[in-house]
VEXBAFI-513492 format. One line per field, with one value per residue: residue number from 1; x, y negated, z negated of N, C-alpha, C in turn; residue in three letters. Coordinates in pm, 1 decimal, always signed. Layout:
N
i = [NUM|...];
npx = [X|...];
npy = [Y|...];
npz = [Z|...];
capx = [X|...];
capy = [Y|...];
capz = [Z|...];
cpx = [X|...];
cpy = [Y|...];
cpz = [Z|...];
aa = [ALA|...];
This chain:
128
i = [1|2|3|4|5|6|7|8|9|10|11|12|13|14|15|16|17|18|19|20|21|22|23|24|25|26|27|28|29|30|31|32|33|34|35|36|37|38|39|40|41|42|43|44|45|46|47|48|49|50|51|52|53|54|55|56|57|58|59|60|61|62|63|64|65|66|67|68|69|70|71|72|73|74|75|76|77|78|79|80|81|82|83|84|85|86|87|88|89|90|91|92|93|94|95|96|97|98|99|100|101|102|103|104|105|106|107|108|109|110|111|112|113|114|115|116|117|118|119|120|121|122|123|124|125|126|127|128];
npx = [+1733.3|+2018.7|+2276.5|+2596.1|+2810.5|+2903.8|+2940.6|+2750.2|+2547.4|+2270.7|+2033.5|+2085.5|+2042.5|+1778.3|+1656.7|+1708.4|+1614.8|+1310.8|+1296.3|+1312.3|+1089.3|+803.3|+539.3|+513.6|+543.4|+361.1|+375.7|+653.8|+947.8|+1184.0|+1391.8|+1311.1|+1569.1|+1694.3|+1900.3|+1823.8|+1586.7|+1234.3|+971.1|+648.0|+396.7|+434.0|+263.3|+127.2|+355.7|+475.8|+244.5|+218.8|+416.3|+693.1|+667.4|+684.7|+946.9|+1116.6|+1158.4|+972.0|+683.3|+759.5|+817.2|+991.7|+1213.6|+1273.8|+1381.8|+1607.8|+1739.8|+1834.8|+1968.9|+2199.0|+2325.7|+2420.9|+2254.2|+2050.9|+1784.0|+1648.1|+1558.0|+1312.8|+1308.9|+1045.2|+1011.3|+1103.9|+952.6|+756.7|+823.5|+693.4|+427.6|+281.2|+321.8|+532.3|+873.2|+1183.6|+1490.4|+1863.8|+2168.5|+2498.7|+2607.8|+2399.9|+2203.9|+1987.3|+1984.8|+2276.0|+2394.0|+2648.0|+2777.7|+2674.1|+2813.3|+2975.0|+2865.2|+2830.1|+2776.8|+2785.9|+3042.0|+3005.0|+3046.8|+3287.3|+3158.0|+3345.3|+3397.8|+3556.0|+3594.9|+3303.3|+3275.8|+3462.4|+3385.4|+3118.1|+3249.4|+3382.0|+3193.8|+3050.2];
npy = [-6128.8|-6116.2|-6269.1|-6268.2|-6263.1|-6489.7|-6399.8|-6243.2|-6181.3|-6382.2|-6244.1|-5990.6|-6006.8|-6105.6|-5890.0|-5686.1|-5792.5|-5809.7|-5538.7|-5471.0|-5580.3|-5421.8|-5464.6|-5419.0|-5181.7|-4969.7|-5068.5|-5107.0|-4946.4|-4820.4|-4545.2|-4178.8|-4058.4|-4306.6|-4408.3|-4499.7|-4699.5|-4755.0|-4867.0|-4824.6|-4910.0|-5060.3|-5254.4|-5390.1|-5474.9|-5651.8|-5878.0|-5943.5|-5930.1|-5974.8|-6255.6|-6362.3|-6349.0|-6404.0|-6611.9|-6576.9|-6320.6|-6139.4|-5821.1|-5678.9|-5879.6|-5846.3|-5602.1|-5631.9|-5779.6|-5626.1|-5438.4|-5604.6|-5616.0|-5340.1|-5131.4|-4849.4|-4689.9|-4398.2|-4119.9|-3882.9|-3533.9|-3350.5|-3106.8|-3140.5|-3134.9|-3422.9|-3664.0|-3901.3|-4116.6|-4092.4|-4340.7|-4445.6|-4611.6|-4529.9|-4684.7|-4685.9|-4774.3|-4724.1|-4860.7|-4981.9|-4917.7|-4802.0|-4920.8|-5019.2|-5275.2|-5376.1|-5324.8|-5445.3|-5654.1|-5580.0|-5537.2|-5638.2|-5852.2|-5739.6|-5789.4|-5930.5|-5783.7|-5909.4|-6016.9|-5908.9|-6157.0|-6149.1|-5868.6|-5788.7|-5947.4|-5842.6|-5594.4|-5661.0|-5751.8|-5532.9|-5372.5|-5209.9];
npz = [-232.2|-363.6|-198.4|-233.3|-65.9|+221.1|+471.0|+561.2|+851.7|+931.8|+1051.2|+966.1|+677.8|+651.5|+749.4|+582.2|+341.4|+410.6|+410.0|+137.3|-0.1|-102.4|-57.4|+210.7|+295.0|+400.6|+663.0|+756.8|+641.4|+462.3|+575.2|+501.7|+415.7|+341.8|+528.2|+742.0|+898.9|+960.8|+1140.8|+1104.5|+1216.9|+1459.9|+1624.3|+1419.0|+1257.1|+1431.3|+1454.1|+1211.0|+1002.2|+1125.8|+1218.0|+933.4|+872.5|+1062.6|+1367.0|+1532.8|+1691.9|+1866.2|+1937.6|+2150.1|+2155.5|+1872.9|+1881.6|+2093.4|+1938.3|+1753.1|+1886.3|+1974.7|+1734.4|+1721.7|+1622.9|+1646.2|+1802.0|+1716.0|+1868.0|+1842.5|+1894.0|+2096.0|+1981.4|+1710.0|+1391.7|+1336.2|+1097.2|+1082.0|+1205.3|+1535.5|+1666.6|+1540.3|+1487.7|+1474.0|+1328.1|+1328.2|+1173.5|+1064.6|+870.9|+749.8|+502.6|+257.6|-80.4|-40.2|-35.0|-23.3|+229.7|+410.4|+478.0|+696.9|+920.7|+1225.3|+1476.3|+1798.0|+2048.0|+2369.1|+2675.0|+2895.6|+3249.1|+3520.1|+3779.7|+4004.4|+4080.0|+4126.9|+4345.0|+4514.9|+4561.5|+4703.7|+4948.7|+5050.9|+5129.9|+5425.8];
capx = [+1850.8|+2142.7|+2415.1|+2705.1|+2904.6|+2840.9|+2956.7|+2656.1|+2510.8|+2144.7|+1971.5|+2077.7|+1999.2|+1635.1|+1595.8|+1737.1|+1492.0|+1202.7|+1270.9|+1295.6|+935.4|+737.2|+433.4|+506.0|+586.0|+301.4|+423.3|+756.3|+1008.7|+1324.6|+1313.7|+1316.7|+1697.9|+1743.8|+2007.1|+1720.6|+1427.4|+1086.8|+843.5|+539.6|+314.6|+480.5|+164.0|+104.3|+456.4|+489.4|+163.0|+200.6|+575.5|+790.0|+663.0|+734.3|+1105.9|+1180.7|+1083.2|+867.2|+619.9|+782.9|+866.1|+1100.1|+1305.6|+1324.9|+1461.1|+1704.3|+1857.1|+1871.9|+2076.3|+2297.5|+2408.0|+2434.5|+2121.8|+1998.2|+1647.0|+1654.9|+1459.3|+1281.7|+1283.1|+940.1|+1035.7|+1115.9|+865.6|+755.5|+816.3|+641.8|+312.1|+355.3|+356.5|+640.1|+996.0|+1306.5|+1626.8|+1962.6|+2306.9|+2563.3|+2635.0|+2292.3|+2157.6|+1912.7|+2099.8|+2425.1|+2442.8|+2798.6|+2799.1|+2602.1|+2901.7|+3052.7|+2742.9|+2879.5|+2744.7|+2859.6|+3105.5|+2949.7|+3167.9|+3295.1|+3175.6|+3476.7|+3345.0|+3657.5|+3553.7|+3192.8|+3287.9|+3536.1|+3290.0|+3043.3|+3335.1|+3410.5|+3061.7|+3050.0];
capy = [-6051.3|-6238.5|-6221.1|-6342.7|-6285.0|-6543.1|-6336.6|-6151.3|-6222.9|-6422.8|-6139.7|-5863.6|-6073.8|-6117.2|-5776.7|-5641.3|-5863.5|-5753.7|-5388.7|-5493.1|-5618.2|-5319.4|-5455.2|-5400.0|-5047.4|-4907.2|-5117.5|-5098.6|-4903.4|-4733.9|-4390.7|-4096.0|-4049.7|-4416.4|-4443.9|-4560.3|-4792.5|-4726.7|-4943.9|-4741.7|-4973.7|-5190.9|-5370.9|-5461.9|-5519.5|-5784.5|-5963.5|-5997.6|-5931.7|-6048.6|-6422.4|-6420.9|-6356.0|-6434.9|-6712.0|-6516.3|-6234.1|-6053.0|-5696.2|-5665.3|-5981.4|-5796.6|-5471.4|-5670.5|-5845.1|-5492.3|-5385.4|-5668.4|-5542.3|-5194.9|-5058.5|-4747.0|-4634.3|-4277.5|-4048.5|-3738.2|-3446.3|-3282.2|-2991.8|-3177.1|-3209.3|-3557.0|-3710.0|-4023.5|-4101.6|-4072.2|-4478.9|-4535.3|-4651.0|-4562.9|-4729.3|-4655.2|-4840.1|-4655.3|-4952.6|-5041.4|-4841.7|-4820.4|-4978.2|-5019.1|-5424.7|-5383.0|-5252.3|-5538.4|-5780.2|-5500.1|-5509.3|-5765.1|-5864.5|-5703.9|-5873.7|-5889.2|-5736.5|-5990.0|-5952.6|-5974.0|-6158.4|-6102.8|-5741.2|-5784.2|-6023.8|-5771.0|-5481.7|-5726.2|-5767.6|-5372.6|-5280.6|-5202.6];
capz = [-202.5|-404.6|-106.6|-261.3|+59.8|+302.9|+589.4|+612.8|+938.1|+898.2|+1084.2|+898.8|+566.4|+667.9|+789.5|+453.1|+262.3|+447.9|+365.8|-13.5|-22.3|-126.8|+15.6|+372.4|+311.0|+504.2|+809.5|+756.9|+514.2|+463.8|+600.6|+401.4|+344.7|+306.8|+613.7|+860.9|+869.6|+1021.2|+1187.6|+1108.7|+1293.8|+1556.3|+1661.9|+1299.1|+1243.8|+1502.1|+1418.6|+1063.3|+936.0|+1211.1|+1204.0|+840.2|+836.7|+1188.4|+1430.1|+1653.4|+1665.6|+1974.6|+1908.7|+2193.5|+2103.8|+1770.8|+1944.7|+2133.6|+1831.6|+1664.7|+1994.4|+1955.9|+1584.2|+1711.9|+1581.8|+1767.7|+1811.9|+1674.2|+1939.3|+1800.7|+1996.2|+2060.7|+1881.4|+1598.9|+1326.7|+1313.6|+963.9|+1071.4|+1265.5|+1677.8|+1722.7|+1467.2|+1561.5|+1365.6|+1374.0|+1220.7|+1183.9|+994.1|+754.8|+699.0|+421.8|+100.3|-214.8|-12.1|+30.8|-4.1|+349.3|+485.6|+575.8|+811.2|+1056.0|+1332.7|+1616.0|+1929.5|+2153.9|+2503.7|+2767.1|+3020.4|+3350.8|+3583.9|+3886.9|+4092.1|+4099.3|+4193.0|+4480.3|+4611.1|+4584.6|+4809.8|+5062.5|+5050.7|+5164.5|+5540.6];
cpx = [+1987.8|+2274.5|+2494.0|+2799.4|+2824.2|+2869.6|+2875.7|+2580.8|+2305.9|+2054.9|+1974.9|+2032.6|+1833.3|+1592.4|+1607.1|+1624.4|+1361.9|+1183.4|+1244.2|+1165.0|+857.2|+585.5|+375.8|+544.3|+493.3|+332.8|+562.4|+861.5|+1132.2|+1301.7|+1366.6|+1461.6|+1780.7|+1873.6|+1943.2|+1633.8|+1335.1|+990.3|+744.2|+425.6|+362.5|+382.5|+164.3|+212.4|+478.7|+390.2|+171.5|+331.3|+682.1|+773.5|+716.9|+862.7|+1177.0|+1071.7|+991.1|+788.7|+654.4|+874.8|+978.9|+1224.5|+1364.4|+1424.3|+1611.7|+1808.6|+1930.6|+1980.9|+2212.4|+2397.4|+2424.1|+2364.0|+2105.0|+1882.6|+1670.9|+1542.0|+1417.3|+1242.2|+1116.9|+927.2|+1016.6|+966.5|+874.5|+735.1|+703.3|+498.6|+392.5|+377.0|+487.1|+799.9|+1095.6|+1424.6|+1735.3|+2094.2|+2393.9|+2614.8|+2506.2|+2207.0|+2097.7|+2022.9|+2247.8|+2440.3|+2571.2|+2848.7|+2769.4|+2701.9|+2975.6|+2974.3|+2802.1|+2814.5|+2823.7|+2913.7|+3082.3|+3087.1|+3167.3|+3243.7|+3288.9|+3408.8|+3452.4|+3615.6|+3432.0|+3215.3|+3351.4|+3452.1|+3184.0|+3110.6|+3345.2|+3302.3|+3065.6|+2934.1];
cpy = [-6152.4|-6183.5|-6319.8|-6380.9|-6344.0|-6508.9|-6250.0|-6212.7|-6249.9|-6291.0|-6045.3|-5900.3|-6060.5|-5980.5|-5679.6|-5672.2|-5802.5|-5606.1|-5352.7|-5498.0|-5488.0|-5309.0|-5461.7|-5240.6|-4956.3|-4971.3|-5079.4|-5066.2|-4868.7|-4573.3|-4292.3|-4062.5|-4180.3|-4469.9|-4492.3|-4646.4|-4759.2|-4836.1|-4841.5|-4799.0|-5096.7|-5268.2|-5468.0|-5540.2|-5648.6|-5908.1|-6026.2|-6005.5|-6030.9|-6216.1|-6452.4|-6434.3|-6369.3|-6555.4|-6707.5|-6394.8|-6115.5|-5914.2|-5653.9|-5757.5|-5896.4|-5690.3|-5523.1|-5751.9|-5722.2|-5439.8|-5470.5|-5651.0|-5400.4|-5093.8|-4954.2|-4701.3|-4477.2|-4194.1|-3917.3|-3637.6|-3405.4|-3156.2|-3020.5|-3206.0|-3354.0|-3609.5|-3820.8|-4014.6|-4097.2|-4233.6|-4524.2|-4491.6|-4620.2|-4621.1|-4703.7|-4737.6|-4759.4|-4754.0|-5003.4|-4954.1|-4888.8|-4837.7|-4970.2|-5177.2|-5444.9|-5378.6|-5368.7|-5643.0|-5696.2|-5469.0|-5662.8|-5760.4|-5820.7|-5785.2|-5829.2|-5851.2|-5839.6|-5953.8|-5980.9|-6019.3|-6154.6|-5954.8|-5728.8|-5859.2|-5934.8|-5637.3|-5559.8|-5705.6|-5637.9|-5328.0|-5313.5|-5147.2];
cpz = [-260.7|-320.3|-139.1|-132.6|+166.7|+429.1|+616.4|+714.2|+868.4|+931.4|+970.7|+716.0|+543.5|+684.1|+644.0|+339.1|+268.0|+419.9|+221.8|-53.1|-11.2|-46.0|+145.6|+399.8|+394.5|+636.9|+846.6|+659.7|+571.9|+520.5|+467.0|+342.2|+306.4|+412.2|+735.7|+812.6|+962.4|+1021.4|+1208.3|+1228.3|+1368.7|+1626.0|+1540.0|+1265.1|+1292.1|+1486.1|+1298.6|+978.1|+1006.2|+1193.4|+1043.5|+805.7|+948.9|+1268.8|+1532.2|+1622.0|+1793.3|+1937.8|+2006.3|+2187.9|+1967.9|+1800.4|+2001.7|+2042.8|+1760.3|+1745.9|+1975.9|+1825.1|+1579.7|+1666.8|+1690.5|+1717.3|+1782.7|+1772.5|+1870.5|+1909.9|+1957.9|+2009.9|+1726.7|+1493.3|+1290.8|+1181.8|+965.2|+1184.9|+1437.4|+1715.5|+1655.3|+1547.3|+1433.2|+1412.7|+1281.4|+1250.6|+1062.8|+871.4|+694.8|+629.5|+283.2|-16.3|-164.8|+44.6|+44.5|+119.4|+439.4|+573.7|+664.9|+898.9|+1115.7|+1437.9|+1729.2|+1996.9|+2260.3|+2581.8|+2871.1|+3131.8|+3456.2|+3718.3|+4018.4|+4157.7|+4192.6|+4352.9|+4577.8|+4644.3|+4685.5|+4960.1|+5116.4|+5110.5|+5322.6|+5608.2];
aa = [UNK|UNK|UNK|UNK|UNK|UNK|UNK|UNK|UNK|UNK|UNK|UNK|UNK|UNK|UNK|UNK|UNK|UNK|UNK|UNK|UNK|UNK|UNK|UNK|UNK|UNK|UNK|UNK|UNK|UNK|UNK|UNK|UNK|UNK|UNK|UNK|UNK|UNK|UNK|UNK|UNK|UNK|UNK|UNK|UNK|UNK|UNK|UNK|UNK|UNK|UNK|UNK|UNK|UNK|UNK|UNK|UNK|UNK|UNK|UNK|UNK|UNK|UNK|UNK|UNK|UNK|UNK|UNK|UNK|UNK|UNK|UNK|UNK|UNK|UNK|UNK|UNK|UNK|UNK|UNK|UNK|UNK|UNK|UNK|UNK|UNK|UNK|UNK|UNK|UNK|UNK|UNK|UNK|UNK|UNK|UNK|UNK|UNK|UNK|UNK|UNK|UNK|UNK|UNK|UNK|UNK|UNK|UNK|UNK|UNK|UNK|UNK|UNK|UNK|UNK|UNK|UNK|UNK|UNK|UNK|UNK|UNK|UNK|UNK|UNK|UNK|UNK|UNK];
């Protein structure tokens, strides 16, 4: 992927590159409409694809990283006709879309909410 924009997070670049590689399509691919991506086989994904693109093979770490960039796992209702297999995980971010590299620069890491230590101390002191 020729990312001229240096402002695209490394994690996002790697994720997009991974989806561009058609040899992985049976394990991870874009969703049917191109506005989601699907991990068809999470076990195989963690074992063989994650280590090639990231420095680990831990699915939970990968999902935590997705959450930090505000990706959401799509939950399918039991009533829905499941377009993918039972074990598939589907993720979505409004700015992460097939053939829309121009949007990638807008995907930013969420700013963590600071914990107010004074409030938590007050709460502990107020418990009777």
